[in-house]
C-alpha positions in Angstrom: 0.4 0.0 -0.1 1.3 3.5 -0.7 -0.2 6.1 1.3 0.7 9.4 -0.3 0.3 12.7 2.3 -3.1 11.0 3.9 -3.1 12.7 7.1 -1.6 16.1 5.8 -5.2 18.3 6.7 -5.5 16.6 9.7 -4.6 17.5 13.1 -2.5 15.6 15.4 -4.2 13.7 17.2 -6.2 12.6 14.2 -3.1 12.1 12.2 -2.0 9.7 14.4 -5.2 7.3 14.9 -5.1 7.3 11.1 -1.5 6.1 11.0 -1.9 3.7 14.2 -4.8 2.2 12.2 -3.1 1.4 8.8 0.0 0.5 10.3 -1.6 -2.4 12.1 -3.8 -3.5 9.0 -1.2 -2.7 7.1 1.0 -5.9 9.5 3.8 -7.9 8.0 2.7 -6.5 4.4 4.3 -3.6 2.6 3.9 -0.2 3.5 5.2 3.4 1.4 4.1 6.2 4.0 5.2 9.3 1.8 5.0 12.5 4.0 6.5 16.1 3.4 6.8 16.6 7.2 9.4 15.3 9.7 8.0 12.1 10.8 9.0 10.1 14.0 11.7 7.3 12.7 11.0 5.0 15.7 6.9 4.6 13.8 9.3 2.8 10.6 11.7 -0.2 10.4 13.3 1.4 7.1 13.3 5.1 6.0 13.9 6.4 2.8 14.8 10.1 1.4 14.6 11.9 -1.5 16.8 14.1 -2.2 18.0 16.3 -5.5 16.8 13.7 -7.3 17.5 10.5 -5.9 16.9 8.0 -2.8 18.7 7.5 0.0 18.1 5.2 3.1 18.4 6.4 6.1 19.2 4.2 8.9 16.6 4.0 11.8 16.9 3.8 15.7 15.2 0.5 15.3 18.0 -0.5 12.5 20.6 0.6 14.6 20.2 -1.2 17.8 20.0 -4.3 16.4 
């Protein structure tokens, strides 16, 4: 599932609720969450950043703890 700016117009409490519901529904499946704002890296197993037309993987807190 690809989610692109799905919660941008919602308040922070609603954003959190929607994110949690989608994340739970997609557990053990692929989920791409596109967001123009910074997100809490602890919510994701991997984060990719697009910069200057190139995609880079950024290590997350979870990966660094492994």
